[in-house]
N, C-alpha and C positions, 0 to 999 in steps of 0.2 A: 770594655770595649769603647773605643773613641767614637764621637758622633760620625766622623767620615767613615770608619769602619762599619758603622750601624747602617748608614745610607747605602752602603754597597752590598750588605748582607742580603741573601735571598729571602723573600718573603713567602711564607707558607702558613697553613693552618696546621697547628701540631694535633696528632692523634692522642688521645688518653693512654697513659702507660699501663692502666689497669683497668679491667671491666668486671671484677668481682671482689667482693669484700666479704669477710667472715664475721659474723656475730656469734661467737662461740662455734658450735658445730654447724650453724645455719649459714650457708652462703647467700649472700646478697648480689644478684647479678644485675649489671646495669642494664642489660637488654630487657629484662623483665621489668625493672623499676620504670623504665622509659615508657613501656607499655601501659603500666598501671597509671602512671601519672597522666598519660594521654586519655585514658578511659575516664580518669576523674574530672579532668578539664573538659572534656567532650561533654560529659554528663552535666555538667554546671551550665554549659551553654545551651544544650537541648532542653534542660528543665526550665530555664528561664523563657525560652521560646515557645514551649509548650503550654506553660501556665499562661503566657501572654495571649494565646490563641484560645483559651478556654478550657484547656485539659487540666488533669490533677497530677500531683507529684506521684500520688499513690499509683495512678493508671500507668504513667511513664515507668516507674520503678519495676512494676510487675513485668513489663515488656523487657526492660534491660536485663532482669536478672537471668531471663532465658537467652535473649539475644546475644549478649556478650560472651558467655561460654561457648554458644553455638558458633559464633563468629570465629572465636579462637580456634575451635575444632575445624571449622571449614577453611580457615587460612592455612593450617597445617596440612590438611588433606589436599588442598590445591598444590601446595609446595611439593609435596612427596610424589603427586601424580605427574608434575611437569617436570620433576629433577629426580625421577625415580632411579637413575642410574647411580645416585649418590647412596642408596640404601639397599639396592637389590642387585645381584649378580655376583660374579666371582670376586672374592676378597672384601665384600661388604657385609654389614651387619644389620639385617632389617631391624633390629631393636632400636638402632639409632634414629629411626623415623620417629619414635616417640619422644626423643629428647628435644623438646621444644626450646628448652633454655639455651641451647647451643645456636639458635637463630634458624630462621627459615620459616617465615609466614607469607602468604599470598593474599594480597588485599582483596582480590577479586573473589576468592573463596570465602573470606570473611563476610563480605557484604552479601553474598549470595545465601549462605547458610543463616548468617546472622538475621537476614530479613526474613527468610522462612520462619525461624523460631519466633520473631517478633510478630509476624502476621498471625501465626497460630494462637498466640496469647491476647493480641488485640481483638481477634475475632470473638474470642469468649468474653473480653471485657466490654464489648460495645464501643471500641475505639475506631475511629475513621483511620485506617491504615495510611492512606495517601497523606493525610493531613501529619501524622506522625512522622512520616518519613521527611516531609518538609521542615518540620521542627528540628529533626535529628541532623539533617544533612551538614549544615555547618559545623556542628560538634564534631561528626565524624571526620570532617577534613582537618579540623584542629587536632583530633587524637592521632590521625596518621602523620601529621608533620612532627608532633612530639615523640611519636614512636620511632621515627626514623633516626633520632639521636642515638638509638640502641646500636644502628649499624656503625656510627662513628665510634662507639665505646669498642664494639668488636672489630674494627678495622675491616669491614668487609662491604661488598657490593658498590665498590668505588669506579670511577670511570677511567677513561683513557689517561695515559701520562700527560701532563701539562707543566709548563713553567709560568703559567699565570700566577699573580701574587697570592690568589686564594686557593692555590693547589694544596691538596692535602696531603701531608707526610704520612707515609704508610712504612711501618717497621719492616725490615728485610724478610722476616718469617712470614709476613702477610702477603708478600707480592707474589703474584701468580706466576706460573712458569712462562718463560719468555719475556718477563718484565722486571726481572732481577735488577738490572742496571739502572732503573728509574727510581726516583725517591719520592716525587710528588704526583698525584693523580687528580682528576677532577673529582671533587667532593659532592658526589651525586646525592648523598644524604641531605646536605644543605640546599642543594637545587630544589629537591622535592619539598623540604620544609617551607622554603620561601614561596614556591608555587602554591602549596596549600594555604599558606596565609592569604596569598592573593586571591585564591578561589573564595575563601570566606568574605573577603572584602567586597568582591563583586557579587556575590550573593546576597549579603546582608545590606551593604551600603546602597549599591547601585540598582539592583534588580528587584530584589524582594520588598524593600522599602517602598520603592517607587511604583512598581506595578501591582503590589498586593497579590503575590502569586499563591496558588492553592492547588488542591487535588493532585499532588505529587510533582508539579512542575519545578519547584526548587530542587527536589531530589534529582529529577532528570537533568536539570542544568549541572548540578554537582558532577553527575557521572560523566557528562560531556566534557566539563572544563578539566576535571582530573585526568580522564583518558587522554585528552589532547597534551597535557603536561607529560604524563607518563610515557607517552610515544617517543618523544624526544630524548627524555632522560634515560629512557631503557636503551636507546641506540648508543648512548655514551659508555654504558657499562661493558666491562671486559670479563666478568665472572663466567665461568663455563656453564652454559645452558644449552637446552636443545633448540635447534633452529630448523626452519623450514624455508627453503628457497633463499637462504642468506640472510633471513630476519629473525630475530629472536620470538620464541612463542609469546612472550609477553606483548610484542608488538602487535601480533595478530589480535590478541584479546582485547588490547587498547583500542584498535580500529574496530572491532565487532561491537564493543560496549558502546563507543562513541555514536556510530551509525544506529544501533538500536534505540539509545537514549534520544537522539535527535528525533527519530520517527514517533517515539512515545510523546515527546514533547509537542511536536506538531498536533498529533492527534488530540492530546490533552487542550492544547490552546484553541482548537475549533470546537471540541464537544464539551469541555469543562472549564468555562470561563470563570473568573472571580476566584473567590476563596470561601471555604467551609464556614458557615455559621455555627455549627455545633460539631464538635470534633471528638466528644466522649460523652456517652449515655450516662445521666446521672449527675454530671459536672454541675457546680453551683451556678455558673453563668456562660452564655455562649461566647466564643470568641470573636474578635473583630472580623468584618467581611461581609461578603454578599452571601444570601442563603443559596443552597444548592439550585432550588427552583423557586424564582420569585413568585410571591402569592398573588393569585389572580383575582380581581374583584368579582363579586357576585353579580353579574350584569342584570339577570332578571330582577333581583331584588332591588338594585339601584334604579332600574327602570320604573318599577312601581311606585317607589318613593318620589320620583321626579313627577310622575302623573298626578300623585296625590297633592303636591305642593303646587303645581302650575295651575293657573286660573282656566276655568273652562271657557271655551269660545262662546257658550251661549250667556255667560254671565257679563253683567255691565261692571266695568270698574267703578269703585266707590267714588273716586275722584278723577276729574279730567286733567 
């Protein structure tokens, strides 16, 4: 192709032509690999932050072992409930609801059930759960962004048609009914990935480092920021979902979680300032930050000491 022809050629993001590879009889699905990669990177980020705050790797790992599987189950349950018509009803096979490798995970269900599982373990291990959430929040955002690459490989959950240079090329067999004549669409997977990276930068570089947040405030900010981005990204998508009053169900979920997290953040800022000094019972050392309740001086004892050291009014000073 000549340089002039290349300049006139349309710009777009190509979609992968393959989303599964076979290692003998074992299928390696890109969707699952992206989720696994996200979990690994997120775990690295969370481990570094947790240890910096005074926690132990063993404590975090004991929570993650339960929280990650619970989160995946919760993500699938949320998806099946909110898109039940894909699996139940005439012409549908309920068994397909178990085929997680075909895609379909809801982050809201992952956070909810994963947090529940993590809280149960943290309670038994003597771990301050709000502090753990703060340590894990940026890692969760990183994992979400990497996991979204699975949608790119599956050519799914893209946005409305667009002719912008970063439009995502979708193969004809993946284009939804009514959009067969369009070739490029908004790459919502990329929008969410970039938004998640921005969320991590705001949490780590701007807010947490400057204000030394604790007691769950980092996690509350993560929920707020992610919900804000998910609201407008969700509005771009054209995949068939349940709607109420013209808005997609996930838009309502984003709005509710944003408001709820904002209220929690305000309450924590008023009643739980500073950062936890001890985040895990039995840890070798306390993490940086302010103690939960500042130690109060023993005023009676100090007063007695002052009276003992002060000269009596009846005594003459040795020198004038």
